C-alpha positions as CSV (number, residue, x, y, z in Angstrom):
1,M,49.9,2.0,4.5
2,K,48.7,5.2,2.7
3,H,47.6,3.1,-0.2
4,A,45.6,0.7,2.1
5,M,43.9,3.7,3.8
6,T,43.0,5.2,0.4
7,T,41.5,1.9,-0.7
8,I,39.5,1.5,2.5
9,C,38.1,5.1,2.2
10,C,37.2,4.5,-1.4
11,V,35.4,1.3,-0.6
12,V,33.5,3.0,2.2
13,L,32.5,6.0,0.1
14,C,31.3,3.8,-2.7
15,S,29.2,1.8,-0.3
16,I,27.3,4.7,1.1
17,P,24.6,4.7,-1.6
18,A,23.8,1.1,-0.9
19,F,23.3,1.9,2.8
20,A,21.0,4.8,1.9
21,Q,18.4,2.6,0.2
22,K,15.3,1.7,2.1
23,G,15.8,-2.1,1.9
24,P,16.1,-4.3,-1.1
25,A,13.9,-3.6,-4.1
26,M,11.0,-5.9,-4.7
27,S,10.7,-8.1,-7.7
28,D,7.8,-7.3,-10.0
29,Q,6.1,-10.4,-8.7
30,Q,6.5,-9.4,-5.1
31,F,5.2,-6.0,-5.9
32,L,2.1,-7.4,-7.6
33,D,1.6,-9.7,-4.6
34,F,1.7,-6.7,-2.3
35,A,-0.6,-4.6,-4.5
36,A,-3.2,-7.4,-5.0
37,Q,-3.3,-8.1,-1.2
38,T,-3.6,-4.4,-0.5
39,D,-6.4,-3.9,-3.0
40,M,-8.4,-6.9,-1.7
41,V,-8.0,-5.9,1.9
42,E,-8.9,-2.3,1.3
43,A,-12.0,-3.3,-0.7
44,H,-13.1,-5.8,1.9
45,I,-12.6,-3.5,4.9
46,G,-14.3,-0.7,3.0
47,Q,-17.3,-2.9,2.5
48,L,-17.4,-3.8,6.2
49,A,-17.3,-0.1,7.0
50,Q,-20.6,0.4,5.2
51,T,-22.3,-1.5,8.0
52,E,-20.0,-1.1,11.0
53,A,-18.7,2.5,10.8
54,S,-20.8,5.2,12.5
55,S,-19.6,8.3,10.7
56,P,-21.2,9.1,7.3
57,A,-17.9,10.7,6.3
58,V,-16.0,7.5,7.1
59,K,-18.6,5.5,5.1
60,D,-18.3,7.8,2.1
61,Y,-14.5,7.5,2.2
62,A,-14.7,3.7,2.6
63,Q,-16.9,3.5,-0.5
64,I,-14.4,5.5,-2.5
65,L,-11.7,3.0,-1.5
66,V,-13.9,0.1,-2.4
67,T,-14.5,1.5,-5.9
68,D,-10.9,2.6,-6.4
69,H,-9.2,-0.6,-5.1
70,T,-11.7,-2.9,-6.9
71,G,-10.9,-1.2,-10.1
72,D,-7.2,-1.2,-9.4
73,Y,-7.3,-5.0,-8.7
74,Q,-9.0,-5.5,-12.1
75,Q,-6.2,-3.5,-13.7
76,L,-3.6,-5.6,-11.9
77,R,-5.2,-8.8,-13.3
78,G,-4.6,-7.6,-16.8
79,L,-1.1,-6.4,-16.0
80,A,-0.1,-9.7,-14.4
81,A,-1.4,-11.6,-17.4
82,K,0.6,-9.4,-19.8
83,A,3.8,-9.7,-17.7
84,N,3.3,-13.5,-17.2
85,L,3.1,-13.0,-13.4
86,N,0.8,-14.6,-10.9
87,L,-1.9,-12.7,-9.0
88,A,-3.7,-13.9,-5.9
89,G,-7.5,-14.3,-6.2
90,A,-8.2,-14.0,-2.5
91,I,-6.9,-12.4,0.7
92,D,-4.2,-14.7,2.1
93,D,-4.4,-16.0,5.7
94,N,-1.7,-13.6,7.0
95,H,-3.5,-10.5,5.8
96,N,-6.8,-11.9,6.8
97,K,-5.7,-12.5,10.4
98,A,-3.6,-9.3,10.8
99,M,-5.7,-6.8,8.9
100,V,-9.2,-8.0,8.4
101,A,-10.1,-10.1,11.5
102,P,-9.7,-7.2,14.0
103,Y,-12.4,-5.2,12.3
104,H,-15.0,-7.9,12.9
105,Q,-14.7,-7.0,16.6
106,L,-15.3,-3.3,16.1
107,K,-18.4,-1.2,15.6
108,G,-19.3,2.5,15.5
109,A,-16.8,5.1,16.7
110,A,-14.2,2.4,17.6
111,F,-14.4,1.1,14.0
112,D,-14.1,4.6,12.6
113,H,-11.0,5.4,14.7
114,R,-9.1,2.2,13.9
115,Y,-10.1,2.5,10.2
116,I,-8.8,6.0,9.8
117,Q,-5.5,5.2,11.7
118,D,-5.0,2.0,9.5
119,M,-5.7,3.9,6.3
120,I,-3.1,6.5,7.1
121,A,-0.5,3.9,8.0
122,G,-1.4,1.6,5.1
123,H,-1.4,4.3,2.5
124,T,1.8,5.8,3.8
125,K,3.5,2.4,3.5
126,A,1.9,1.7,0.1
127,I,3.1,5.1,-1.3
128,G,6.7,4.2,-0.3
129,I,6.5,0.8,-2.0
130,Y,4.8,2.2,-5.2
131,K,7.5,4.9,-5.4
132,Q,10.2,2.3,-5.1
133,E,8.6,0.1,-7.8
134,A,8.1,3.2,-10.0
135,A,11.9,3.7,-9.8
136,N,13.0,0.0,-9.9
137,A,10.5,-2.1,-11.8
138,Q,11.9,-4.6,-14.3
139,D,8.8,-4.6,-16.5
140,P,8.1,-1.2,-18.1
141,E,4.3,-1.8,-17.8
142,V,4.6,-2.6,-14.1
143,K,6.7,0.6,-13.7
144,A,4.0,2.6,-15.6
145,Y,1.3,1.1,-13.4
146,A,3.1,2.1,-10.2
147,E,3.6,5.6,-11.5
148,E,0.0,6.0,-12.6
149,T,-1.4,4.7,-9.3
150,L,0.6,6.9,-7.0
151,P,-1.7,10.0,-7.3
152,T,-4.7,7.9,-6.3
153,L,-2.9,6.5,-3.3
154,E,-1.7,10.0,-2.3
155,K,-5.3,11.3,-2.6
156,H,-6.5,8.4,-0.3
157,L,-3.8,9.4,2.2
158,E,-4.7,13.1,2.1
159,D,-8.4,12.2,2.6
160,A,-7.7,9.9,5.5
161,K,-5.7,12.7,7.2
162,A,-8.5,15.1,6.6
163,L,-10.9,12.6,8.3
164,Q,-8.5,12.3,11.2
165,K,-8.5,16.1,11.7
166,A,-12.3,16.1,11.6
167,K,-12.1,13.4,14.4
168,P,-14.9,11.0,13.5
169,G,-14.8,8.2,15.9
170,A,-12.5,9.9,18.3
């Protein structure tokens, strides 16, 4: 009986690290799919912000995202080719419906408010995924890309939070 309890305790203790992980790690292909969709959506919505946002600060922020995410997507294309992985060339239907379409109904302050909220939520999620990929990527170049991109994503998040505090579109 004592041996059985020791075995059970040992199994439970050895299992704790597995429970502590934030879900299963992505494959490099899944990560590139996520990164490509994120880049394309961010660039597209950022372009839309140029005509629909009311705050000059939001428009300036959006232009930075257009530039950064367009450049990042180009980097992803080269990375995917080197790693023999596929990269989407357009926003998929799910991302288009869930993330892009709602912006076509918004203008002015309402656009600004939603945009800032979505950029905070989106960049927070992306940073978590990029950190996980930086730790778990199978391909060393994909790992390096995730590590190198993190500071830019963190800057985007910091800037979005600063915009939220300034309350454009509130």
